[in-house]
N, C-alpha and C positions, 0 to 999 in steps of 0.2 A: 830244542825238540826232545821229546821222550824217545827212547830207543824204539818202541813200537811204531811211533809215528814216522820216525826216520825210515823204517823198513817200508811202511805204507807209501811214503813219498817216493822212495827208490823204485818200488815195484810198479806203481801206477802213474807216475808222472807222464811217461811217454804215451800211455793209453789215453789219459785225459787230454793231453796236449793235441794228439791227433784227432780225437773226437771233436775238439773245439776248432781245430784248423779246418776240418771239413765244413764246418758251419760258417766260420768267419772268413775263410779264404785269405786271411791276413796273419802271417807268422807272428808279428809283434803283438797283435791283439790277442791271438790265441795264447801266447806266452803270458801276457798280462792277466787274462782271465784264468789261466791255469794256476798261476801263482795265487791269485785271489781265492780260487777254489780250495787250495790246500790250506790257506790261512783260515778260511771259514770252516773247513773240516776240522782243523786243529781246535778251533774255538768250540766246536760242537761235538767233539769226539765222544764225550760222556753221554751224549744223547743218541749215539748210534745204537740201534736196537739189534742189529745183526739179522734182520729179516731177510735181507738179500746179500748179494756180494758187496764187498767194499768197493770194487770197481764200479758197480752200478750206483752205489750210494754217492760216490765222488762225481760220477757223470750226471746224476740228478742235481747235485749242487752246481756243477759247471753249467748245466742247461739252464737252470734258474738265473745264474749270473749272466749268461749269454742273453736271455730274455730281458733282464734288467738293462743290460748294455743297449739292446735294441730300443728299449723304451726311452732311455736317456738320450741316445743319439737322435731319436726322432724329435725330441724337444729342443735340440741344439740347432740354432740357426747360424749358418755360415755367413761371413762377410763377403765371400766371393760371389760374383754374379753367377747365376745358374748356368750360363754358357760354359763356365770354366770347370764345372763339376765333372769328374770322370764319369763316362757313360755307364760303366759297370757298377757303380755305387747307387743304391736306391736313394731317391729323394726323401726328405723327411716325411712327406705324405705317404710315400710307398712303405717306408719303415714302420709308420704307425699302422697302416693297413696290414702289413705282415705281422706285426706284434698282435693286433687284434685277432687276426686269423689263427695265429698260434695259440692264443688263449682260448678261442672258441674250440679249436681242435682238442686242446687239452681237457677242457670241460666236457666235451662230448665223449672223449675217450673214457672218462670215468663212468659213463652210463652204459658202456658195453658190457655184455655178459662175459663171464669167464668161459673159455680161456682167451677170448678175443682181446680183451683189455690187457691181459698180461703179455700176450704175444706182441701186441702193438707197442706197449711200453718197452719191452726188451729190444725190439727192433729199432724203434725211433729214438727213445730217450737213452737207452743203454748201449745202442749201436751194436747189438749182438748179431752174429751171422745166423742164417736160417739153420745151419748145421748145429750151432750151439743151442739155439732155441729148441730144436727137435730133441737134442740130448736132454735138456732140462725137463722136458715133458715126457721123456721116454717114447718119443715118436720119431718119425722120419723127417728128414730135411724138407721133403715135399709137403708133408703135413704142415710144417711151420710156415712155409711159403704160402700155401693155400689159405691157412688161417689168418695170416697177416693181410693178405689181399682182401679177404672177406671182411676183416675188421676195418680196413681202409674204406671199403665200399659202404659199410654201415655208417661210418663217420661222414662220408660224402653225402649219403642219403639224408641223414639227420640234419646236416648243415643246409642242404637244399630245401628241406622242409621248413627250416627256420627263416630262410630268406624269401 
């Protein structure tokens, strides 16, 4: 590891791990995807443009890997009878539906006008608090919360129109 990347790893490992743990609800899987995130980040460190925070960049990589995992796990068929599957885990069909919904949400998010798109990305993909988002925009925490909920409503409306 280069000294700069070692510092990045030390500074952001916990943040990325907890970001993934909230999504996977599985410490082993979160750890696995976190490790893969830093491996991918090291491979593409030269392509980091510096447009946003390193933490946000890493979480975007982690989020994409998480979506990839969902996609792969939806294609995997278990040898166990369905009755033996834990009830809190989605079935392959549910995982595919969730994956498709996430992709649709992501595509719809990119059609939102500014600042709704940015606030939605910061909140959902980068897992920023309303307070942090408000500070980034030099606005209040309440503004960030209202803007996020309006963005969410816009996405819901667009998705309803498509279906």
